[in-house]
SETORMI-541608 format. One record per residue (C-alpha): x, y negated, z. Coordinates in steps of 0.001 Angstrom, whole numbers, padded with zeros to 6 digits, always signed. Each point is the difference from the previous one (the first is absolute). Layout:
BEGIN
XYZ
...
***
This chain:
BEGIN
+032787-068476+038282
-000244-002168+003189
-002096-000007+003182
-000082-001838+003275
+001922+001236+003015
-002044+002017+002502
+000270+000295+003755
+002230+002963+000723
+002177-000334-003117
+003525+001214+000648
+002895-000972-002173
+003071+002342+000348
+002802-002534-000551
+003029+001527-001631
+003014-002435+000032
+002340+000891-002823
+002155-001422-002681
-000070+001001-003684
+003736+000103-000763
+001034-000325-003664
+003662+001172+000233
+000823-002031-003063
-002173-002090-002269
+000239-003704-000746
+003229+000038+002058
+002535+002862-000232
+000439+002569+002656
+002679-001608+002250
-001807-003269+000208
-003226+001621+001030
+001896+002159+002439
+001197-003042+001774
-003683-000896+000508
-000745+003511+001108
+002702-000219+002700
-001514-003145+001471
-003504+001367-000135
+000800+003268+001751
+002232-001682+002602
-002957-002139+000928
-002584+002803-000056
+002201+002477+001972
+000781-002586+002625
-003669-000827+000494
-000942+003652+000200
+002702+000616+002617
-001349-002814+002115
-003745+000805-000489
-001261+003544+000117
-003239-000984-001508
+001587-000811-003377
-000383+002339-002960
+001561-000133-003431
-000167+002001-003210
+003010-000122-002230
-001603+000341-003417
+000072+003748-000371
+003612+000090-001218
+003056+001190+002024
+002363-001897-002288
-000701-003228+001877
+001299+001607+003196
+003102+001352-001795
+000698-003456-001471
-000393-001631+003391
+002156+002511+001949
+002799-000308-002488
+000403-003649+001284
-001328+000542+003560
+001216+003500+001033
-000191-001073+003586
-003843-000207-000257
-000327+003719-000802
-000972+001074+003544
-002457-002762+000463
-001625+000630-003392
-000206+003751+000408
-001417-000403+003528
-002833-002124-001406
-000729+002665-002602
-000056+002766+002550
-002387-002056+002164
-002330-000292-002968
+000121-003787-000022
+002100-000279-003172
-001267+001943-003029
+002501+001010-002722
-000106+002124-003141
-001138+002319-001477
+001591-001300-003186
+003597-000840-000508
-001049-002859-002226
-003259-001282-001464
+000346+001251-003556
-001682-000645-003272
-001808+003280-000596
+000085-000112-003880
+003540-001082-000709
+001847+002895+001706
-000303+003719-000278
-002293+002143+002131
+003116+001522+001601
+001262-003473+000938
-003298-000536+001859
+000459+003252+001928
+003548-000784+000972
-001050-003475+001112
-002644+001425+002293
+002319+002743+001216
+002807-002458+000777
-002310-002483+001620
-001549+002620+002335
+003400+001257+000942
+001478-003388+000695
-003143-001015+001966
+000251+003200+002034
+003570-000896+000879
-001268-003286+001336
-002672+001558+002087
-002810+001008-002304
-001651-000900-003333
-003338-001674-000387
-002194+002926-001155
-001721-002127-002767
+000598-000182-003738
+000207-003751+000146
-000044-001459-003554
-000898-003615+000542
+001371-001830-003096
+000677+002443-002782
-001249-000985-003398
-002504+002854-000173
+000381+003582+001182
+000978+003196-001834
-002440+002912-000288
+001950+002527+002040
+000605-002204+003062
-002687+001753+002124
+001678+003345-000672
+003383-001367+000810
-001059-001534+003253
-001916+003054+001089
+002889+002211-001021
+002194-001949+002435
-002501+000479+002832
-001613-003406-000091
-003812-000203+000439
-000578-003675-000764
+000803-002394-002841
-000406-003706+000024
-000241-002012-003174
-000905-003413-001392
+000507-000500-003762
-001686+002066-002679
-003030+001155+001979
-003103+000207-002205
-003152-002067+000320
-001931+003185+001004
+001711-000047+003427
-002238-001990+002328
+001128+001149+003396
+003349-000272+001835
+000744+003726-000541
-000286+002360-002857
+001056+003602-000967
+002895-000373-002521
+000729+003280-001871
+002901+000975-002228
-000418+001845-003318
+000346+003365+001775
-002861-000873+002368
+002084-000824+003113
-001765-002807+001764
+001010-002396+002752
-001886-002480+002135
+000961-003369-001367
-000341-003451+001736
-000701-002808-002430
+001567-003365+001092
-003154-001899-001012
-000425-003727-000258
+003515-001311+000054
+002243+003076-000122
+002834+000150+002431
-000696-003643+000923
-003693+000206+000877
+000726-001715+003346
+003088-001920-000996
-000928-003381+001307
-001844+001003+003129
+002345-001511+002611
+001458-002912-002038
-002055-002478+002029
-000668+001055+003626
-003149-002168+000027
-001453+001824-003067
+000474+003589+001176
-003605+000626+000896
-001368-001600-003197
+002430+001898-002216
-000464+003348+001840
-003748-000435-000704
+000604-000729-003651
+002248+002971-000399
-002475+002295+001754
-002777-001367-002244
+002076+000695-003095
+001012+003491+000999
-003072+001260+001873
-001966+000925-003191
+002713+002542-000835
-000821+001777+003371
-003779+000249+000367
+000548+002697+002711
+001116-002770+002501
+003429+001593+000475
+003074-002204+000938
+001208-002018-002986
+003566+000187-001219
+001399-003508-000369
+003481-000291-001385
+001747-002976+001647
+003054-000765-002183
+001196-000819-003518
+003150-000065-002014
+003162-000570+002143
-001950-001365+002978
+000187+000524+003737
-002876-000019+002428
-000736-003028+002267
+002321-000255+002958
-002796+000020+002525
-002217+002441-001927
-000936+002194+003020
-000873-003049+002087
-002163-001483-002759
-001780+003282-000443
-000762+000394+003718
-001212-003603+000305
-002300+000539-002915
-001442+003195+001458
-000725-001760+003266
-001847-002764-001734
-001733+001637-003023
-002905+002414+000467
-000528+000663-003697
+003295+001360-001305
+002549+001965+002076
+003616+000167-001107
+002225+003004+000730
+003713+000212-000855
+001190+003238-001523
+002543+001496-002446
-001303+001451-003203
+000839+003413+001417
-002179-000680+003086
-002866-001105-002226
+000133+003212-002045
+000324+002237+003026
-003599-000993+000791
-001290+000713-003497
-001551+003308-001029
+001720+002111-002597
-003049+001662-001439
-001307-001037-003419
-003745+000617+000451
-002205-002871-001101
+002909-001896-001654
-000228-001069-003638
+002165+002196-002150
+002650-001750-002232
+001991+002282-002299
+003422-000558-001489
+002031-003154-000550
-001090-003407+001407
+000487-002590-002761
-003188-002050+000160
+000229-003842-000182
-003326-000229+001742
+001187-001164+003438
+003657-001150-000387
+002629-000640-002623
+002013+003023-001001
+002446-001986-002167
+000487+002468-002849
+002480-002115-001836
+002800+001253+002241
+000061+003184-002044
+001228-001765-003125
+002234-002893+001461
+003737+000436+000125
-000113+003222-002059
+003797+000717+000470
-000685+000544+003713
-002628+002654-000743
+002329+001766-002483
+002876-000037+002575
-002275+001365+002704
-001130+002917-002189
+003639+000842-000939
+001065-000149+003641
-002904+002197+001169
+000738+002623-002693
+003763-000044+000836
-000810+000808+003684
-003199+002082-000257
+000984+002165-002988
+003739-000140-000697
+001454-000247+003511
-002091+001410+002844
-001311+003234-001539
+003283+000888-001641
+001905-000734+003213
-002350+002225+001975
+000401+002904-002423
+003630-000282-001111
+002128-002019+002557
+001628+001379+003032
+001379-003317+001206
-001631-002892+001830
-002117-002115-002287
-002607-000850+002574
+001400-003361+001037
+000266-001187-003642
-003600+001055-000616
-001181-001659+003152
+001651-003310-001114
-001588+000345-003404
-003460+000550+001572
+000585-002898+002332
+000416-002301-002969
-002871+001557-002057
-002378-000433+002910
+001170-003588+000690
-000582-001180-003520
-003486+001681-000241
-001206-002900+002212
-003180-001721-001383
+002006-003257-000534
+003170+001653-001231
-000290+002375-002993
-003131-001917-000962
+002197-002918-000996
-002429-002608+001354
+002576-001888+002030
+002737-002493-000574
+002847+000768-002350
+002469+000472+002858
-002251+002716+001387
-000256+001689-003391
+003864-000089-000400
+000433+001721+003443
-002710+002588-000791
+001756+000817-003317
+003327+000442+001805
-001587+002472+002539
-001714+001948-002809
+003361+000225-001810
+001600+001280+003228
-002695+002677+000401
+000582+001162-003617
+003845+000041+000415
-000362+002020+003269
-002162+002447-001861
+002485+000349-002770
+002763+000246+002568
-001681+003015+001551
-000597+001440-003452
+003801-000307-000610
+000703+001614+003339
-002162+002989-000987
+001410+000164-003465
+003612-000462+001051
+000696+003649+001082
-002057+001358-002839
+001770-002128-002549
+003438+001076+001431
-000823+003523-001072
-000242-001157-003618
+002913-000794-002320
+000025-003660-001031
-001173+000806-003509
-003187+001377+001360
-003185-001678+001346
-002071+000673+003138
-003719-000487-000525
-002221-000685+002988
-003750+000686-000323
-001981-002233+002382
-003349+001718-000795
-001403+003143+001626
-000560+001834-003344
+002248+001962-002303
+000362-002337-002880
+001618-000606-003404
+000736-003634-000502
+002017-002227-002313
+003238-001294+001464
+002473-002427-001492
+003656+000816+000650
+003335-001575-000652
+002247+002761-001398
+003398+000297-001601
+000401+000643-003707
-001227-001488-003227
-001490+002939-001876
-003163+001910+000587
-000210+001472+003446
-002281+002297+002012
-000620+000287+003700
+000456+003309+001667
-000992+001018+003622
+001392+002632+002416
-002210+002686-001547
+001264-000646-003523
-003194-001729-001035
+000595-002376-002885
-001755-003326-000174
+000444-001739-003377
+000957-003693+000390
-000929-002988-002167
+002593-002759-000330
-001340-003401+000937
+003166-002166-000169
+003805+000084+000001
+002272-001927+002383
+002804-002187-001483
+003363+001659+000145
+002321-002981-000590
-000029-001949+003242
+002909-002354-000695
+002419-000752-002810
+002069-003040+001127
+003267-001542-001056
+001978-001458+002923
+003490-001370+000461
+002400+002446+001568
+000354-002129+003177
-003739+000538+000623
+000194+003772-000034
+000350+000235+003857
-003238-002044+000251
-001700+002439-002353
+001075+002945+002193
-001548-001731+002952
-003336+000982-001490
+000696+003572+001025
-001083+000953+003498
+001316+003408+000796
-001150+001911-002975
-003102-002287-000697
-000001-002274-003001
-003058-001926-001177
-002250+002138+002251
+001288+003277-001368
+002907+002378+000784
+003192+000219-002039
+000338+003320-001763
+003100-000810-002026
+002362-002750-001040
+002789-000484-002482
+002643-002601-000706
+001273-000606-003543
+002781-002604+000254
+000706-000045-003739
-003643-001118-000573
-000113-001996+003223
-003101+001912+000902
-001261+001022+003510
-002989+002339-000231
-002335+001278+002702
-002728+002638-000315
-002679-000025+002641
-003000+002140+000938
-002692-000036+002559
+002008+002515+002061
+003532+001344-000280
+001707+002998+001547
+003500-000925-001235
+002469-001681+002320
+000916-003584-000806
+002610-002296+001560
+000153-003629-001092
+003717+000008+000983
+000789+002267-002935
-001517-002613-002384
+002032-002792+001570
+003177+002107-000214
-000594+000659-003707
-000544-003608-000644
+003226-000889+001757
+001936+002491-002043
-001578-001404-003261
+001057-003498+000906
-003055-001532-001690
+000255-003248-001803
-002408-001992-002172
-003657+000795-000298
-001396+003378+000986
-003259+001711-000858
-001960+001445+002876
-002741+002427-000943
-002566+001669+002375
-002105+002750-001480
-002746+001958+001693
-000850+003593-000703
-003136+000143-002254
-003153+000098+002022
-003625+000003-000955
-003395-000310+001516
-002182+003025-000694
-003501+001009+000895
-001003+003623+000725
-002954+001813+001659
+001318+001797+003103
-001685+002343+002340
+000275-000561+003842
-001493+001816+002999
-002445-001707+002335
+001582-002541+002461
+003258+001583-000947
+002955-000320-002207
+001637+001437-003083
+003242-000666-001935
+000682-000353-003647
+003152-000469-002107
+000405-001414-003521
+001601+002356-002528
+000536-000388-003702
-002827+001290-002042
-002722-001040-002327
-002817-002199+001210
-003669+000932-000478
+000223+001603-003463
-003136+002032+000012
-003649-000825+000882
-000219-001564+003452
-003248+000899+001789
-002189-003135-000304
+003037-001914-001306
-000274-003621-001016
-000288-001011-003588
+000326-003580-001247
-002181-000794-003070
-000104-002901-002286
+001807-002391+002314
-002991-000486+002340
-001054+003460+001165
+001158+002405+002721
-001606+003359+000282
+000812+003135+002199
-003139+001974-000706
-001447-000862+003428
+000051-003750-000488
+000028-002300-003024
+001018-003687+000262
-000557-002340-002984
+001125-003610+000125
-002350-002565-001603
+001021-003171-001883
-000800-002236+002961
+002343+001993+002260
-002658+001926+001940
-000172+003775-000409
-002433+002842-000118
+000602+003036+002273
-001763+003239-000841
+000074+003145+002088
-000178+003634-001202
-003678+000018+000903
-000709-002928-002273
-000492-002602+002631
+001428-003279-001488
+000974-003191+001654
-000008-002494-002844
+001408-003586+000270
+001967+000831+003170
+002736-002200+001249
-001557-003390-000843
+001721-002682+002094
-002144-002974+001162
+001435-003090+001620
-002393-002370+001789
+000218-002874+002497
-000076+000329+003757
-000435-003091+002207
-000233+002125+003148
+002508+000887+002714
+001702+003078+001485
-003414+001141+001507
-002447-000432-002813
-000084-000293-003808
-001722-003154-001346
-000637-000354-003697
+000077-003591-001424
-003337-001390-001161
+001809-000779-003294
+001910+003159-000219
+002111+000896-003033
+000279+003727-000652
+002823+001244-002225
-000402+003507-001343
+000970-000003-003596
+003731+000032-000824
+001462-002306-002590
+002322+002633-001244
+000378+003808+000473
+003155+002055-000563
+000203+003778+000326
+003265+001900+000175
+000844+003665+000734
+001770+000728+003264
+000237+003787-000206
-001441+002529-002482
-000222+003335+001884
-000372+002888+000163
+000324-000132+003841
-000822-003711+000375
-001095-002614-002474
-000659-003702+000482
-000838-003316-001616
+000649-003533+001128
-002675-002540-000880
+000924-003647+000277
-002952-002457+000116
+000707-003680+000046
-002430-002457+001591
-000282-003604+001034
-001052-000060+003630
-000978-003307+001642
+002827-001366+002063
-001948-000478+003260
-003427-000660+001520
-001424-003502-000303
-001602-000623+003373
-001143-003487-000837
-001909+001178-003001
-001065+003360+001359
+001689+001712-002816
+003431+000860-001466
+002646-002231-001386
+000205-000459-003833
+003785+000577+000158
+000819+003677-000608
+002889+002353+000629
+000863+002526-002841
-000262+003377+001744
+000829+003422-001487
-001596+003063+001556
+001944+003175-000780
-002022+003199+000321
+001891+003280-000026
-002280+002953-000870
+001446+003444+000698
-001327+003485-000641
+001757+003115+001391
-000281+003624-001092
-002762+001753+001833
-001373-003045+001882
-003664-000953-000267
+000606-003608+000763
+001925-002889-001583
+002659-001942+001956
-000305-003780-000303
+002209-002802+001053
-000868-003745-000303
+002749-002519+000290
+000090-003802-000331
+001947-002995+001160
-002562-002052+002058
+000626-003662-000528
-003525-001161+000701
-001719-001042+003293
-003506+000470+001429
-001318+002742-002219
-001074+003630-000032
+001187+002697-002458
-002009+003132-000404
+000220+003179-002148
-003197+001345-001396
-001139+003508-001007
-003364+000402-001733
-001776+003106+001402
-001176+002859-002259
-003233+000037+001926
-001715-002582+002079
+000709+000391+003740
-002337-000883+002790
+002678+000869+002556
+003772+000120+000383
+002183+002155+002078
+003048-001485+001739
+002566+002090+001822
+001625-001209+003177
+000475+000728+003710
-000963+003767-000096
-003070-000499-002093
-001439-000648-003511
-002689-002618+000514
-003043-000421-002185
-000849-003693-000719
-002713-001658-002048
-000107-002905-002421
-000697-002634+002653
+000958-000920+003555
-002244-001132+002833
+000149-003801+000691
-001561-002341+002419
+002553-001782+002133
+001305-002665-002391
+002718+001928-001760
-000598+001088-003649
-000690+003802+000109
+002320+000940-002817
-000021+003658-000891
+003810+000187-000073
+001211+002925+001985
+003301+001526+001026
+001448+003385-001010
+003251+001600+000701
+000759+003145-002078
-002647-000261-002659
-003442-001469-001037
-002398+002046-002127
-003147-001081-001703
-002019+000966-003070
+002546+002464-001422
+003122-001963+000641
+002491+000362+002881
+002681-002534+000466
+002933+001372+002020
+001603-002675+002214
+003442-000641+001272
-001119-002190+002917
-003170-001379+001657
-001786-001897-002734
-003161-002027-000400
-002489+001193-002560
-003462-000881-001233
-002677+001496-002309
-001170-002578-002530
-002810-000346-002565
-002462+002059+001975
+002450+002832+000398
+001259+000083-003560
+003638-001022+000802
+002566+000396+002718
+002344-002921+000772
+003085+000088+002299
+001922-003020+001194
+003655-000078-001131
+000838-003377+001685
-001854-002808+001778
+002337-002926+000653
-001122-002729+002388
+001578-003006+001698
-002038-000359+003217
-000377+002168+003085
-003581-001178+000569
-002094-002794-001554
-002449-001949+002046
-002157-000496-003079
-000467+003351-001717
-002722+000588-002550
-000560+003650+001033
+000578-000285+003794
-001761-002498+002291
+002285+000399+002979
+003737-000674-000123
+002075+003188+000619
+002938-001977+001619
+001864-003171-000414
+000867-001622-003320
+003654+001110-000275
+001849-000124-003309
+001279+003406-001185
+002042-000624-003091
+001579+003404+000151
-003402+001601-000301
-000110-001310-003548
+002243+003128-000699
+002147-001547-002704
+002299+002318-001997
-000053+003395-001587
-002911+002171+001139
-000512+003636-000849
-002954+002194+000926
-000379+003714-000982
-003075+002204-000306
-001060+003420-001253
-003186+000137-002094
-001971+003225-000106
-003239+000570-002017
-002231+002657+001488
-003363+001623-000516
-002471+000904+002786
+000590-000959+003672
+003284-001544+001201
+000513+002698+002670
-000230+002765-002665
+002520-001708-002406
+003269+000518+001765
+000363-003709+000895
+001741+000768+003328
+002623+002147-001734
+000695-002548-002657
+000343-002794+002636
+002496+002232+001963
+002058+000593-003075
-000033-003652-001024
+000871-001384+003461
+002550+002614+001127
+002578+000925-002636
+002752+002514+000571
+003040-001775+001446
+003337+000814-001663
+003360-000394+001778
+003546+000772-001203
+001817+002956+001407
+002991-000944+002075
+001847+003297+000286
+003254+001011-001669
+000762+002446-002797
-002283+002031-002207
-001877+001827+002791
-003089+001930-000750
-003256-001807+000551
-001818+000876+003227
-003367+001598-000130
-003072-002225+000272
-001399-000758+003459
-003723+000364+000561
-001634-002075+002697
-003621-000455+000932
-002663+000686-002581
-003550-001427+000430
-002761+001154-002401
-003726-000639-000055
-002389-001895-002212
-000027-003639+001130
+002403+000694+002828
+002615-002800+000491
+003125+000265+002166
+000644-003184+002006
+002626+000948+002504
+002619+002608+000882
+002304-000628+002962
+001980+001903+002569
-001859+000006+003327
+001169+001791+003195
+001721+002816-001840
-002613+000543-002556
-001411-001718-003136
-002976-002291+000343
-001964-000137-003282
-002931-002229-000888
-002309+000609-002983
-003222-001592-001093
-002851+001391-002028
-000469-002919-002333
-002995+001577-001630
-003752-000008+000455
+000082+003841+000279
+001303+002299+002727
+003570+000972-000647
+002554+002573+001064
+003562-001175+000468
+002515+002803-000480
+003310-000796+001695
+002949+002211-000959
+003404-000192+001631
+002934+002431-000040
+000231+001515+003507
-003378-001216+001120
-001012+001969+003075
-002706-002025+001820
-002452-002800-000680
-002432-001956+002216
-002226-003059-000372
+000832-003251+001749
-001751-003255+000485
+001242-003089-001820
+002680-000642+002587
+001368+003554-000214
-001638+001378+003085
-001388+003594-000184
-003686+000047-000415
-002810+002537-000496
-001887-002363-002375
-000693+001452-003482
+000280+003489-001226
+003236+001639+000966
+002477+000480-002856
+000589+003508-001230
+003481+001363-000477
+000874+002494-002824
+003655+000674-000244
+001727-003324-000589
-003159-001832-001035
-002712-001651+002232
-003421-001015-001164
-001682-003004+001611
-003755-000415-000705
-000890-003708-000455
-003315-001714-000182
-000338-002759-002670
+002283-002918+000822
+001400+001605+003111
+003476-001018+001325
+001690+003012+001422
+003212+000237+002044
+001597+003404+000480
+003163+001280+001733
+002214+002577-001902
+002542+002115+001621
+002668+001877-001860
***
């Protein structure tokens, strides 16, 4: 699509830099470059009031700069207030598919706030380099008060003009500018040669004019990755305008350009849902499967903060957790960057990203411990506190470490008895050593206060005639202990010769029991002697014939080849599930690339099945399949090496009483390079579409992807909580890449995709390099890898099959913590928090906000829904916008006693304020 420049063409030149905070260099080395760039830009802008600059839509660049140059704050904020320097609205330019929807909201919220502190945020949802865009982004942007979006990658071929109406699943639409013909660098080289400005301006106008047949001014993005504008930019522009009658150049910030654009949507092409087309730019889908441990860690950290820390702190903690939560969110937002959690950078960057993710998780767990501390202190140390991170009254299986060696039961404060199934016993003999008498003082040095070998001393005895020193330890002790008494007894015994030192622990065992807990609340249980499950357990698990698990709702049967059939109560059967296929990959961190001479390994050489639990509360088998996987990719031969690595894949298949899905775990020691490992599930009925959950939506996708730019349009898609297709729902622990194969007859998910190169100049499925050729040996992901899933067969439509509830139970188990109180105190009554009910209604956030509770729910359903929010002491409820500001949008919630009902349209994101 090209044309010739016409007299009167006007290019709106937007000087900017696209700033990758970390990528092929780690953060601090890129920050050094950022300091130099902004020092130069700010100095030029101070000297020349004509200069304009747009700082990439992310406030983090300013924060990173001012940490080193705090003396520049006044100058920088002055330029923002003048409107010559555009900052925000994002805190960081994220990857929209590898973080949660709530992370996206907090990113935007924080960026808007930080930009306002500097003088004002650019009122544009600027998304210049994300690897595609999630379906709910229009609703998110409009919910924050923004009226424009600006995108590049992922736009479909149907868009033929510079603007289109982009709508979210709920119907919310936003005017969206397409960065056509070059993306954020459409005018990158305009001023490189002062003698070529007119010629290049004409070429840029000719390239971009067809996208604007109305003759309106043309947006021309003058900048690229980590670049600063020409030093004499304003002079060059004015000289050009004085000499060229065809194309006029005008300097502006991106905010100034959008201030002149209409906000109405009339006459614009409508584009619905996510933007994941390969038609006009690479979207680099391989980032979803590379460095899988990063994705797993990100999901763990988000769950720790979003579900186990922030809501429970808002409901149950009287102290100050806000600063810890803020630090956790700072790190979660930082690592969501499109070159961070994606893993498509150098190894040093990935290491630092992993460290920040780990910090976020630990901060979340620290807040959880702060919340649990006062609650656990009300419990004796032989009891357990159970935290429920879900907004529903639930009965769930918990595994607890309890004292004793015989059958036990769990009992709660109301006297309800929960039969327990023994899983394993802990060793009681911790040490039995013979030492010379002169070494006894050294042995006593093992004792620290009353702690010995990680437990507390409950008793000790000295038998001089047998030359025996015996300690008894337990997890907790209420008996006084003084090491001086032991030393004194030894002195009196005048020990000589060899002595026997024995350390014994009280008997302990690991048990499983189904326990009931209130929504977003807590309960307490204590183990007491009593029989385990001796009668029929409702939908209890039976093991049959060494290869079958059945609970009446679900039947799993393991085949000779190690795959298994899963049959639901409605008869829907997933036969041959769990097949593991290993194939070659000569690609890079951005894109998968199969070898021309690929070697697929899918049949094991040997299969072993062994029981790992036989019910009735939980039953499991472990299946070992031994393969010979090629050692590495053979790049010279476009294939795989003949040398192999023996690899054992261990699959644990667990069925629990009353659950409609099987719990799966796949583990193997990866000792091969340059390959892709996938798990396959044949579907009970052929699927034309799949449904992938993520970022406040469940997105429908077909069997193909739109191509056209030079990147292979693979129909591999991301999902976060689950993917459903053709009667099978796979419940996910982290953002995972999946694909429908065989014309929709089979679902495949990637377990691991090791690669050794950040980008390859020569790539069979991508014409254009995605970056430099940097070696990434750590992206080969050597070592033990484990991925877990839930597998649910269903009849009918996914949204009628309880998939949301199953995913919630799978991803958010009850959290047990030991009591820390003294004595045999009575157990406290359960504490009920916030309950959220409604078909297809998903809770995404609960936090304390200005004296009240801010709650966010989403109708993840194609039908209208009613969210019923119940909270003890609830006295008022009002709707808010995405940023927590009171708004009249939407139907006002109704209040009935301590319950509020919020009417939701399909796929609506709703934020409400609760007062109690």
